[in-house]
LUMTI-910751 format. One line per 8 residues: number of its first residue (from 0); their letters; for each residue x, y, z of C-alpha. Coordinates in pm, whole numbers. Layout:
% LUMTI-910751
NUM) A) X/Y/Z  ...
***
This chain:
% LUMTI-910751
0) XXXXXXXX) 11130/-4165/10116  11054/-4066/10470  10834/-3760/10475  10920/-3477/10706  10706/-3190/10829  10998/-3006/10980  11019/-2670/10808  11333/-2472/10748
8) XXXXXXXX) 11442/-2223/11010  11473/-1873/10870  11644/-1578/11028  11404/-1295/11085  11476/-946/11213  11250/-889/11511  11016/-607/11420  10728/-451/11610
16) XXXXXXXX) 10411/-360/11424  10104/-184/11553  9800/-391/11447  9469/-213/11441  9160/-434/11454  8791/-385/11510  8677/-523/11847  8372/-460/12064
24) XXXXXXXX) 8250/-183/11835  8574/16/11860  8939/21/11749  9181/-172/11970  9557/-131/11934  9767/-445/11979  10134/-529/11930  10192/-802/11672
32) XXXXXXXX) 10375/-1120/11765  10705/-1236/11619  10704/-1465/11312  10815/-1757/11529  10471/-1749/11690  10305/-1776/11348  10536/-2063/11262  10429/-2251/11576
40) XXXXXXXX) 10061/-2195/11497  10119/-2311/11142  10283/-2635/11248  9997/-2709/11492  9744/-2641/11218  9927/-2869/10974  9884/-3162/11211  9512/-3080/11238
48) XXXXXXXX) 9482/-3074/10859  9364/-2712/10844  9344/-2531/10510  9561/-2228/10435  9267/-1993/10496  9200/-2150/10836  9569/-2122/10927  9578/-1759/10811
56) XXXXXXXX) 9272/-1667/11018  9429/-1829/11325  9753/-1634/11275  9560/-1309/11213  9349/-1349/11530  9634/-1459/11756  9936/-1264/11629  9764/-932/11542
64) XXXXXXXX) 9903/-916/11188  9712/-815/10876  9521/-1082/10688  9752/-1032/10388  10057/-1106/10599  9876/-1395/10769  9813/-1556/10429  10185/-1546/10353
72) XXXXXXXX) 10287/-1675/10695  10027/-1954/10668  10221/-2085/10369  10562/-2048/10532  10682/-1803/10266  10943/-1535/10307  10880/-1190/10160  11140/-1262/9891
80) XXXXXXXX) 10987/-1595/9782  10633/-1456/9781  10745/-1155/9577  10913/-1387/9327  10595/-1591/9291  10390/-1277/9230  10633/-1162/8963  10621/-1501/8788
88) XXXXXXXX) 10242/-1498/8794  10223/-1142/8663  10489/-1181/8395  10235/-1213/8113  10022/-918/8225  10085/-570/8106  9933/-403/8411  10092/-627/8675
96) XXXXXXXX) 10340/-453/8906  10695/-565/8967  10711/-670/9330  10998/-684/9575  11004/-792/9938  10998/-438/10074  10696/-340/9864  10506/-651/9970
104) XXXXXXXX) 10590/-572/10331  10437/-226/10290  10118/-374/10145  10103/-607/10444  10122/-320/10691  10021/27/10583  9969/72/10208  9669/5/9986
112) XXXXXXXX) 9763/-181/9664  9613/-61/9338  9335/-268/9173  9564/-464/8937  9780/-559/9234  9479/-669/9437  9374/-900/9154  9724/-1048/9139
120) XXXXXXXX) 9731/-1104/9516  9389/-1275/9503  9509/-1511/9232  9844/-1584/9393  9697/-1669/9734  9375/-1814/9585  9169/-1593/9816  8891/-1340/9797
128) XXXXXXXX) 8962/-975/9875  8784/-1018/10206  9013/-1308/10295  9311/-1079/10224  9168/-799/10438  9071/-568/10149  8693/-611/10151  8631/-241/10104
136) XXXXXXXX) 8837/-242/9784  8627/-505/9604  8443/-254/9387  8770/-110/9261  8893/-436/9110  8809/-502/8747  8562/-793/8711  8750/-912/8405
144) XXXXXXXX) 9069/-957/8601  8943/-1097/8930  8582/-1214/8906  8679/-1566/9003  8892/-1446/9293  8610/-1229/9432  8381/-1530/9416  8629/-1726/9624
152) XXXXXXXX) 8722/-1958/9336  9062/-2039/9203  9134/-1864/8872  9373/-2145/8777  9209/-2462/8649  9403/-2780/8561  9346/-2699/8195  9494/-2353/8241
160) XXXXXXXX) 9792/-2495/8423  9857/-2726/8128  9848/-2447/7871  10225/-2383/7879  10283/-2742/7767  10118/-2666/7432  10427/-2470/7323  10565/-2549/6977
168) XXXXXXXX) 10917/-2668/7064  11073/-2872/7341  11277/-2569/7448  10959/-2362/7485  10796/-2645/7680  11092/-2659/7916  11087/-2284/7982  10708/-2266/8014
176) XXXXXXXX) 10703/-2562/8253  10963/-2405/8481  10774/-2074/8497  10453/-2258/8571  10617/-2464/8847  10761/-2150/9005  10415/-1989/8998  10239/-2276/9174
184) XXXXXXXX) 10500/-2372/9435  10341/-2155/9704  9977/-2271/9666  9828/-2565/9810  9225/-3196/9885  9421/-3488/9760  9357/-3839/9886  9635/-4046/10034
192) XXXXXXXX) 9589/-4297/9750  9647/-4026/9490  9968/-3917/9657  10089/-4275/9699  10026/-4341/9329  10215/-4027/9232  10501/-4129/9462  10518/-4466/9284
200) XXXXXXXX) 10524/-4298/8943  10803/-4062/9044  11005/-4348/9195  10969/-4543/8870  11086/-4236/8679  11388/-4204/8910  11478/-4565/8829  11430/-4511/8456
208) XXXXXXXX) 11647/-4202/8468  11955/-4408/8549  11968/-4557/8197  11732/-4350/7976  11879/-4083/7745  11806/-3727/7859  11590/-3606/7566  11306/-3864/7605
216) XXXXXXXX) 11345/-3835/7982  11260/-3464/7967  10924/-3543/7804  10838/-3789/8083  10941/-3537/8349  10721/-3268/8191  10419/-3500/8214  10479/-3571/8582
224) XXXXXXXX) 10538/-3202/8660  10207/-3116/8492  10027/-3369/8714  10189/-3236/9030  10090/-2882/8931  9731/-2988/8870  9718/-3108/9231  9907/-2817/9380
232) XXXXXXXX) 9692/-2569/9185  9393/-2659/9403  9377/-2555/9764  9546/-2828/9970  9604/-2895/10339  9955/-2783/10426  10074/-3140/10494  9976/-3241/10140
240) XXXXXXXX) 10157/-2941/9997  10473/-3059/10172  10462/-3388/9981  10388/-3212/9654  10684/-2981/9710  10907/-3284/9769  10795/-3438/9442  10848/-3108/9262
248) XXXXXXXX) 11201/-3084/9400  11287/-3436/9280  11142/-3390/8932  11301/-3046/8892  11641/-3183/8992  11618/-3456/8728  11503/-3198/8473  11804/-2978/8553
256) XXXXXXXX) 12045/-3272/8528  11899/-3384/8192  11928/-3031/8053  12289/-3010/8174  12373/-3332/7987  12222/-3183/7671  12425/-2863/7709  12131/-2631/7793
264) XXXXXXXX) 12325/-2466/8074  12108/-2160/8144  11791/-2367/8155  11964/-2623/8376  12068/-2352/8619  11712/-2216/8633  11566/-2560/8703  11822/-2623/8978
272) XXXXXXXX) 11705/-2296/9138  11346/-2416/9114  11447/-2750/9270  11615/-2574/9564  11309/-2352/9610  11078/-2656/9618  11307/-2853/9853  11327/-2559/10093
280) XXXXXXXX) 10949/-2523/10076  10910/-2889/10176  11132/-2853/10483  11283/-3199/10417  11643/-3164/10536  11775/-3465/10344  11615/-3343/10023  11742/-2988/10070
288) XXXXXXXX) 12096/-3120/10098  12058/-3365/9810  11935/-3101/9566  12232/-2876/9643  12483/-3159/9608  12332/-3248/9271  12330/-2883/9164  12707/-2874/9221
296) XXXXXXXX) 12747/-3093/8910  12673/-2801/8677  12960/-2576/8791  13186/-2880/8830  13163/-2958/8459  13115/-2607/8325  13252/-2376/8594  13314/-2195/8808
304) XXXXXXXX) 13461/-2468/9024  13434/-2247/9332  13056/-2262/9298  13071/-2643/9292  13269/-2639/9617  13026/-2393/9775  12712/-2589/9684  12849/-2928/9789
312) XXXXXXXX) 12984/-2782/10113  12645/-2622/10188  12484/-2962/10132  12728/-3127/10372  12657/-2862/10637  12281/-2910/10602  12337/-3279/10684  12467/-3160/11025
320) XXXXXXXX) 12728/-3431/11064  12479/-3718/11040  12620/-4005/10833  12392/-4063/10536  12411/-4134/10165  12353/-3764/10099  12633/-3661/10336  12866/-3902/10157
328) XXXXXXXX) 12753/-3768/9818  12801/-3405/9920  13148/-3467/10063  13257/-3673/9762  13139/-3396/9530  13327/-3141/9740  13643/-3354/9726  13628/-3386/9348
336) XXXXXXXX) 13583/-3012/9298  13863/-2924/9542  14096/-3168/9366  14024/-3006/9033  14106/-2669/9192  14443/-2810/9305  14360/-2814/9678  14508/-3155/9761
344) XXXXXXXX) 14481/-3116/10140  14115/-3012/10128  14030/-3281/9875  14190/-3556/10085  14004/-3442/10397  13670/-3428/10215  13727/-3770/10059  13807/-3923/10399
352) XXXXXXXX) 13486/-3776/10541  13290/-3905/10242  13429/-4258/10286  13344/-4258/10659  12992/-4125/10597  12935/-4381/10321  13049/-4672/10538  12849/-4562/10844
360) XXXXXXXX) 12533/-4490/10647  12509/-4833/10487  12430/-4664/10155  12338/-4874/9855  12108/-5174/9862  11754/-5102/9734  11859/-4759/9605  12113/-4910/9365
368) XXXXXXXX) 11895/-4837/9062  11754/-4505/9177  11878/-4172/9043  11854/-4039/9398  12053/-4327/9542  12426/-4325/9611  12546/-4684/9571  12909/-4788/9592
376) XXXXXXXX) 12966/-4759/9217  12873/-4390/9225  13092/-4330/9529  13381/-4492/9337  13308/-4267/9039  13358/-3958/9254  13662/-4111/9423  13808/-4177/9078
384) XXXXXXXX) 13746/-3816/8976  13924/-3690/9287  14228/-3916/9249  14254/-3845/8874  14244/-3469/8928  14512/-3498/9196  14733/-3689/8953  14740/-4005/9162
392) XXXXXXXX) 14697/-4222/8855  14788/-4559/9005  14525/-4534/9278  14276/-4388/9033  14312/-4681/8791  14248/-4933/9070  13933/-4746/9177  13813/-4723/8815
400) XXXXXXXX) 13851/-5096/8760  13669/-5173/9087  13387/-4935/9000  13337/-5070/8645  13283/-5421/8786  12986/-5291/8989  12780/-5152/8700  12487/-5354/8560
408) XXXXXXXX) 12451/-5416/8188  12167/-5165/8158  12302/-4834/8274  12376/-4478/8167  12697/-4289/8089  12879/-4337/8419  13096/-4629/8292  13195/-4412/7996
416) XXXXXXXX) 13293/-4130/8234  13513/-4376/8425  13681/-4484/8102  13744/-4121/8004  13910/-4073/8344  14121/-4382/8275  14222/-4216/7947  14313/-3900/8139
424) XXXXXXXX) 14538/-4108/8364  14710/-4254/8057  14760/-3905/7916  14917/-3784/8239  15137/-4092/8247  15259/-3989/7900  15088/-4262/7702  14911/-4033/7452
432) XXXXXXXX) 14834/-4294/7187  14673/-4533/7436  14483/-4243/7594  14332/-4134/7262  14254/-4489/7156  14071/-4559/7483  13877/-4230/7456  13784/-4306/7094
440) XXXXXXXX) 13667/-4660/7172  13469/-4536/7471  13293/-4267/7268  13203/-4508/6988  13055/-4761/7236  12808/-4500/7368  12466/-4525/7203  12391/-4219/6986
448) XXXXXXXX) 12114/-4085/7212  12359/-4081/7504  12630/-3895/7305  12540/-3562/7460  12759/-3250/7488  12874/-3345/7837  13018/-3673/7699  13193/-3491/7417
456) XXXXXXXX) 13331/-3241/7668  13492/-3521/7870  13643/-3673/7556  13793/-3341/7452  13941/-3304/7800  14156/-3608/7720  14305/-3422/7421  14374/-3114/7633
464) XXXXXXXX) 14555/-3331/7889  14803/-3467/7635  15161/-3335/7626  15178/-3033/7388  15348/-3225/7108  15101/-3513/7122  14794/-3288/7085  14860/-3263/6710
472) XXXXXXXX) 14963/-3625/6668  14781/-3892/6467  14590/-4045/6760  14464/-3704/6873  14357/-3614/6516  14163/-3938/6485  13984/-3869/6815  13891/-3518/6697
480) XXXXXXXX) 13755/-3659/6370  13540/-3910/6558  13400/-3635/6781  13323/-3418/6477  13124/-3684/6288  12740/-3680/6306  12604/-3975/6510  12462/-4150/6202
488) XX) 12807/-4171/6041  12982/-4341/6327
***
């Protein structure tokens, strides 16, 4: 994937601060520069390969802001994101404060944090008190809480970062991993060979994801996330941190999708939020759009549909009208959600845009077997969903048949989803027995490890689509019985 060092533009309210600094033996009053100046300095420093501390010192000297603020600006963090990272880091500490953006802003300008807060700031930014501008407060900080920080060492070792993965259950591992990823997103030397090897491993995982059941996939994703955290937990040049954030965004997106398939909706939503945070941190426009389009799948299947429209539309807007596989994906997802909401005009317009973007982008090819690709068969899957929801069953059946011919032998649940949509078309065409028989046969052909709640949900949607009298008929009862049986008895 093409790496980008273009960072996201954020809207800032222009504020004027009075910076007081020691110069020539006296106090000199200067007016601080706008954040856009710090952003420019940061980008220049990234290309030089400067560390975060070097970038922060440059911003402090040039822009007349406090060292604490300079550390945040050196990492490209907003007050809100930095506050969230501090809260995640301090969640397990009884004396850690709850931080919001306003409070952090006060600490950056005119208020002295208490000792427990100073220790938390040192750990979060991986800095000494002097590097944060609080050298005179060093004696007030408890050695037990910040001895490593005062020595200029990182309090987080790779072993410590792996501790959450020792949790007893898979659910605990999932939650602990997400909290740990959130805590380390903002930090960040790794050789080019190390990064290239990690890129290869993640790409292989993306290819495996297409056909591997979600439960074993989660374990593989946890291992890769642990490795990325081990690298990000050490101080890195900003350009390296960009690549690590990209990898985090990809892995977190796959984690969220796997959890959604298994029916862990709250955890899935949290991991999608982490994926968006990481993608925004990377500044990679294509990735930012892709994560949002993928996140729209959760509200599409489980509601609210309006959220699916909003996320997919935001992804399309981020693409800025450039034809790409992601633009086609976002528009196709928007069309499917609008169709399910009954907005035929909007769905048709979005589907036309998706088809044009797909054709112009030349999507497919080498990305055919990549979870982050958007080959023709996936485009046809979304087209089928749109046409089925609109009730255009004849067109939908033709698209379904064309799409099924494109799938390889080794694949995931997408062909089953197409067959469930074919069953929906039969139900709407008032062929209830054929609809239930097709849904039953489709469900039984799915390997047990792939029979996840999302598959069962689609099968039950066929029953709900039957005419009222047919929902209690023999074919519908047989389908319900099949869905109720444990996998080993099928």
